[in-house]
C-alpha positions, -999 to 999 in steps of 0.1 A, spaced: 39 667 -632 59 642 -612 46 608 -605 45 614 -567 26 646 -572 1 630 -595 -6 603 -570 -12 627 -541 -39 653 -547 -33 686 -530 -67 687 -511 -61 654 -494 -25 660 -486 -31 685 -458 -64 671 -447 -51 635 -444 -17 644 -429 -28 671 -405 -61 656 -395 -71 659 -358 -71 628 -337 -97 640 -312 -130 623 -305 -156 614 -280 -148 587 -255 -170 557 -252 -180 539 -221 -152 520 -203 -151 483 -211 -130 453 -201 -93 455 -210 -85 418 -212 -80 388 -190 -62 398 -158 -41 371 -141 -45 367 -104 -23 336 -102 11 342 -118 15 305 -124 -15 306 -147 -5 337 -166 6 335 -202 43 339 -209 54 365 -234 61 337 -259 27 322 -254 11 355 -265 22 347 -301 -3 318 -300 -31 337 -283 -64 345 -299 -88 372 -286 -94 382 -259 -57 390 -254 -43 378 -220 -28 403 -197 4 392 -182 9 394 -144 20 430 -143 56 439 -133 70 474 -132 100 482 -154 133 489 -136 138 522 -154 114 551 -162 93 547 -193 91 576 -217 62 574 -241 73 594 -272 47 606 -297 50 609 -335 41 635 -361 10 656 -354 7 646 -318 14 658 -282 14 647 -246 -23 654 -243 -41 623 -232 -66 629 -260 -40 630 -287 -16 602 -280 -12 571 -258 -48 574 -246 -51 562 -210 -17 544 -213 2 565 -188 -25 559 -162 -26 521 -169 12 518 -166 14 538 -134 -12 515 -118 12 487 -124 40 506 -106 58 521 -136 73 556 -136 60 571 -168 66 603 -187 48 614 -219 69 634 -242 61 668 -258 82 678 -288 75 697 -320 46 680 -338 57 693 -373 95 693 -375 124 671 -387 140 644 -366 171 664 -355 150 692 -340 125 668 -324 153 646 -309 170 677 -294 137 685 -276 134 648 -266 168 649 -250 156 676 -225 127 654 -216 150 624 -210 171 644 -186 140 657 -168 126 622 -165 158 608 -149 158 636 -123 121 632 -116 124 594 -113 153 597 -88 135 624 -68 106 600 -63 124 566 -61 157 574 -45 157 610 -31 188 603 -8 209 587 -36 232 614 -50 243 592 -78 209 581 -90 204 607 -117 238 599 -133 232 561 -134 195 559 -142 186 551 -178 152 553 -195 130 530 -217 120 548 -248 86 536 -262 81 555 -295 52 555 -319 56 563 -356 80 592 -363 90 591 -326 109 559 -333 132 579 -356 137 606 -330 146 579 -304 172 563 -327 187 597 -336 188 607 -299 208 576 -290 231 576 -321 237 612 -331 232 629 -298 252 602 -278 225 591 -254 235 554 -255 246 556 -219 212 570 -208 188 549 -227 183 512 -218 159 503 -246 142 517 -277 108 502 -286 93 514 -318 57 509 -329 50 512 -366 79 536 -371 88 544 -407 124 531 -404 124 527 -441 101 555 -447 64 561 -455 54 567 -491 29 593 -479 58 616 -470 74 612 -504 41 622 -520 38 653 -498 74 664 -506 63 670 -541 40 697 -528 65 715 -506 96 715 -527 94 753 -532 104 774 -502 74 797 -505 50 768 -504 68 752 -475 66 784 -456 29 787 -461 22 751 -451 46 753 -421 28 785 -408 -6 768 -412 7 737 -393 21 759 -366 -12 777 -362 -30 744 -360 -4 730 -336 -11 757 -311 -45 740 -305 -29 710 -289 7 718 -279 29 745 -265 31 777 -286 69 775 -289 68 739 -301 40 747 -326 57 778 -339 89 758 -347 73 740 -376 89 729 -408 67 706 -429 94 699 -455 119 689 -428 93 666 -412 85 648 -444 121 645 -455 127 627 -422 97 604 -429 103 597 -465 113 565 -482 137 585 -503 156 596 -473 155 564 -452 186 547 -466 208 577 -459 193 580 -424 198 544 -416 234 545 -429 244 573 -405 220 567 -375 235 535 -363 224 513 -334 243 515 -301 254 482 -287 245 493 -252 208 497 -261 182 471 -267 162 478 -299 128 461 -306 99 469 -329 63 461 -335 39 467 -364 1 472 -367 -18 456 -395 -51 470 -408 -72 470 -440 -95 495 -457 -121 469 -458 -119 449 -426 -135 416 -418 -126 380 -426 -94 374 -445 -90 347 -472 -64 320 -467 -42 338 -492 -45 370 -473 -37 353 -440 -6 337 -455 5 372 -468 1 388 -434 19 359 -416 48 361 -440 52 398 -436 50 395 -398 76 368 -396 50 343 -385 41 362 -353 6 378 -352 -10 387 -319 -46 378 -324 -67 360 -349 -51 366 -383 -84 357 -401 -100 388 -387 -88 420 -405 -90 452 -385 -113 479 -400 -91 509 -408 -101 544 -398 -117 563 -426 -91 591 -424 -63 567 -433 -79 548 -461 -69 571 -490 -34 574 -479 -31 537 -473 -32 532 -511 -1 554 -514 16 537 -484 12 503 -500 22 515 -535 -13 503 -547 -7 467 -536 -20 445 -508 12 447 -488 4 445 -450 4 479 -434 -14 501 -408 -25 530 -431 7 550 -427 36 525 -425 41 490 -441 51 462 -418 84 458 -437 93 494 -432 84 492 -395 110 465 -387 140 475 -367 162 456 -342 144 426 -327 111 425 -346 85 411 -322 56 407 -346 23 423 -356 -11 430 -341 -45 441 -355 -45 478 -354 -43 509 -377 -19 538 -371 -44 556 -348 -55 526 -328 -18 519 -319 -19 548 -295 -55 544 -285 -71 569 -309 -96 581 -314 -101 579 -276 -103 541 -274 -115 530 -239 -117 493 -245 -109 464 -269 -118 466 -305 -153 451 -309 -142 429 -338 -105 420 -333 -107 425 -295 -72 440 -295 -67 465 -266 -39 490 -268 -37 494 -230 -32 457 -225 -5 458 -252 15 485 -234 11 469 -200 24 437 -214 52 456 -231 63 471 -197 62 437 -181 84 423 -208 109 451 -203 109 443 -166 116 407 -174 146 417 -196 160 437 -167 150 471 -180 
């Protein structure tokens, strides 16, 4: 038995990786401190010094459409990814599209589906914003905001599919740029074609409960986890290069199986991993979702390395690394149906995305 198979029991592999993200919404609560006087609003740099509650910057709409791109085992459904984010961004004047690609496939296939969405987003944006401008669709770019595996799709789209002239920025949130050890562990289970076929068919059947039938049917579990693995990351990064025309930035969530107060040593470890930038009170550790706890031990290679339950901070860094915030891999996109700030850390995913859009606008995107 290989080491990776031994560390990743079969029963948990499918349960943990294919777990549903649905849930029951709680009552709406405050989303942060909204600025009414722009002169009193925090600057983007000042957010690095902020402690909860997190200040909401004076909202500004991004110049280009924002495409919210989901990761593995997700869809455009508001109950599965970026919960309430599209609505929050649109209230600030942004033009927002939420992607819908294969939930269980490798990066090349997902990126090809994403390319179609990008083209549709550009056309829809121009139809709404500049209906009389015949050149709008050819000159309009998009801001790609991608969670988890979606960040790899975004990079592949720009580099391998030649979309550098149509993408203004790529923002990745806890994307496994250097892989996730969970994927390496699962690969030990699906190395045989017959096993992969069974798992892929099961994933496709499950996928039909939350995405289009054709996308769910086109499932390949092994291809997905090859794309997500630490083993494949070096090869991917050597061939999927950044485009100088595109602005790349990244963020990472940090959580812990046992949340609560951090020791001084724990705080120092997190600050070091995050490059000294932590959005919130580093002494308060986020309580990780129960569904991520077992896998988090594999993700961190049984160490205390800062991570979000699926991706380590180090592996999430790409381009301009902006820092960390207190969140596990689900909370980063508002799951399970988060309608307000975390009761302990006070981090609110909707405030984060609204500030992100304002920051893109300030950068001319």
